[in-house]
ZAMARGU-4260 file (C-alpha; in steps of 0.2 Angstrom, whole numbers, plus 5000, padded with zeros to 4 digits):
<rodrens>
0) 4950/4862/5836 | 4953/4856/5853 | 4939/4845/5859 | 4931/4852/5876 | 4916/4847/5883
5) 4902/4861/5884 | 4904/4862/5902 | 4915/4859/5918 | 4915/4843/5924 | 4905/4839/5941
10) 4923/4835/5951 | 4929/4853/5947 | 4914/4861/5951 | 4913/4852/5968 | 4930/4857/5971
15) 4928/4877/5968 | 4910/4876/5977 | 4922/4868/5992 | 4933/4881/5990 | 4921/4896/5990
20) 4913/4888/6007 | 4931/4888/6016 | 4934/4906/6010 | 4916/4911/6018 | 4920/4902/6035
25) 4937/4907/6035 | 4933/4927/6030 | 4923/4929/6044 | 4937/4925/6057 | 4946/4939/6051
30) 4947/4950/6066 | 4962/4964/6072 | 4976/4952/6081 | 4974/4937/6070 | 4990/4931/6062
35) 4991/4924/6045 | 4999/4908/6054 | 4985/4907/6064 | 4972/4909/6049 | 4980/4899/6038
40) 4980/4886/6052 | 4960/4889/6054 | 4958/4888/6035 | 4966/4871/6035 | 4955/4864/6048
45) 4940/4871/6038 | 4944/4864/6022 | 4947/4846/6031 | 4931/4847/6038 | 4922/4853/6022
50) 4931/4837/6012 | 4946/4842/6006 | 4960/4829/6008 | 4972/4843/6008 | 4978/4860/6001
55) 4987/4856/5983 | 4997/4870/5987 | 4997/4879/6005 | 4982/4890/6008 | 4987/4910/6007
60) 4981/4920/6020 | 4989/4938/6020 | 4986/4954/6030 | 4993/4971/6029 | 5009/4974/6019
65) 5008/4956/6018 | 4997/4958/6004 | 5009/4963/5992 | 5015/4944/5991 | 5006/4929/5987
70) 5018/4915/5983 | 5021/4898/5994 | 5040/4900/5994 | 5035/4915/6005 | 5025/4908/6020
75) 5013/4916/6030 | 5021/4927/6045 | 5017/4930/6062 | 5009/4947/6056 | 4995/4952/6067
80) 4981/4959/6058 | 4977/4979/6064 | 4960/4986/6061 | 4959/4994/6041 | 4971/4983/6035
85) 4969/4975/6018 | 4970/4955/6020 | 4967/4940/6007 | 4963/4924/6008 | 4969/4911/5994
90) 4961/4893/5996 | 4966/4877/5986 | 4958/4863/5992 | 4959/4845/5984 | 4941/4836/5983
95) 4942/4818/5974 | 4959/4823/5966 | 4951/4840/5957 | 4958/4858/5963 | 4948/4872/5969
100) 4957/4888/5968 | 4947/4903/5974 | 4952/4920/5981 | 4944/4934/5991 | 4949/4952/5996
105) 4943/4960/6012 | 4947/4972/6026 | 4950/4971/6044 | 4936/4983/6050 | 4931/4996/6039
110) 4948/4999/6029 | 4951/5017/6023 | 4949/5026/6006 | 4965/5019/5996 | 4963/5000/6003
115) 4944/4998/5997 | 4951/5009/5982 | 4964/4996/5979 | 4952/4982/5983 | 4939/4988/5970
120) 4950/4991/5956 | 4954/4973/5958 | 4939/4966/5958 | 4934/4977/5944 | 4949/4971/5934
125) 4946/4953/5935 | 4928/4956/5932 | 4932/4965/5914 | 4945/4950/5910 | 4931/4938/5914
130) 4919/4946/5902 | 4934/4949/5890 | 4938/4929/5888 | 4934/4919/5873 | 4936/4901/5871
135) 4953/4897/5861 | 4962/4914/5864 | 4979/4914/5867 | 4984/4915/5885 | 4996/4929/5882
140) 4981/4940/5873 | 4972/4937/5890 | 4988/4943/5899 | 4987/4958/5887 | 4969/4962/5892
145) 4974/4961/5911 | 4990/4972/5910 | 4981/4985/5901 | 4967/4985/5912 | 4979/4988/5928
150) 4989/5002/5920 | 4970/5010/5917 | 4967/5009/5935 | 4983/5013/5940 | 4989/4997/5952
155) 5005/4987/5948 | 5004/4968/5944 | 5011/4959/5960 | 5011/4943/5954 | 5031/4937/5957
160) 5028/4923/5940 | 5021/4940/5931 | 5005/4931/5927 | 4985/4934/5930 | 4982/4914/5931
165) 4985/4899/5924 | 4974/4883/5918 | 4969/4870/5931 | 4958/4855/5933 | 4966/4839/5940
170) 4983/4847/5937 | 4990/4864/5940 | 4995/4874/5924 | 4995/4860/5913 | 4993/4872/5900
175) 5003/4886/5908 | 5001/4903/5914 | 4990/4918/5908 | 5007/4929/5904 | 5015/4938/5889
180) 5024/4923/5882 | 5011/4908/5882 | 5002/4905/5865 | 4991/4891/5871 | 4974/4891/5864
185) 4962/4894/5880 | 4950/4879/5883 | 4943/4871/5897 | 4948/4877/5916 | 4959/4892/5920
190) 4959/4905/5933 | 4958/4923/5933 | 4966/4930/5947 | 4973/4947/5947 | 4985/4952/5960
195) 4987/4969/5960 | 4992/4983/5974 | 4996/5003/5974 | 5006/5011/5990 | 5009/4996/6002
200) 4992/4988/5999 | 4987/4974/5988 | 4971/4965/5984 | 4968/4947/5975 | 4952/4939/5968
205) 4951/4922/5959 | 4939/4913/5950 | 4940/4898/5938 | 4931/4902/5921 | 4926/4888/5908
210) 4929/4888/5890 | 4921/4878/5878 | 4921/4880/5859 | 4903/4887/5853 | 4899/4892/5870
215) 4897/4906/5882 | 4910/4907/5896 | 4905/4902/5913 | 4912/4906/5931 | 4913/4888/5938
</rodrens>
């Protein structure tokens, strides 16, 4: 059995707390006319002020149809937010060598019924995945859980690497991804991050969970 501490390291919890604080401040800036590029610039400034030594991968700030893609090889655009658009913000601070990783979806203004439904479907999938997690389960089993939940909600997995998350700590994905082929037992810190969509609307939520043998799963 893999030996894992009963709880997440203080450094990991601190980095994720910074990630949530960045997201809260940056979310409040979303408004019609704000571009993905400008929003990303604001995120970087907030992150530096809150103690991040830099984003370990570029923060993702997407609006409108841009929410269908979340990958650093596809940079942010000068796409301006429009009232009613879906949007999401994925922040990735580095704090004392530890990696934070947090994402929230929202709307520009009120959003229409379909946009709100996609966001709620994504949120529901993430919560159900977290509830289904157990220490030591193979990552591919968690993928199967997410895949089934997405089908039940009528949304498609949009992640370009076809996964629902990855291990994290002081390294990114040292134990791989939550994908259909990863047999690695899930111990320690893993992200749960469904990125799903329907009808040109995408949504993504991300949390870090901690899995230790004999201990309940906790959100970091």
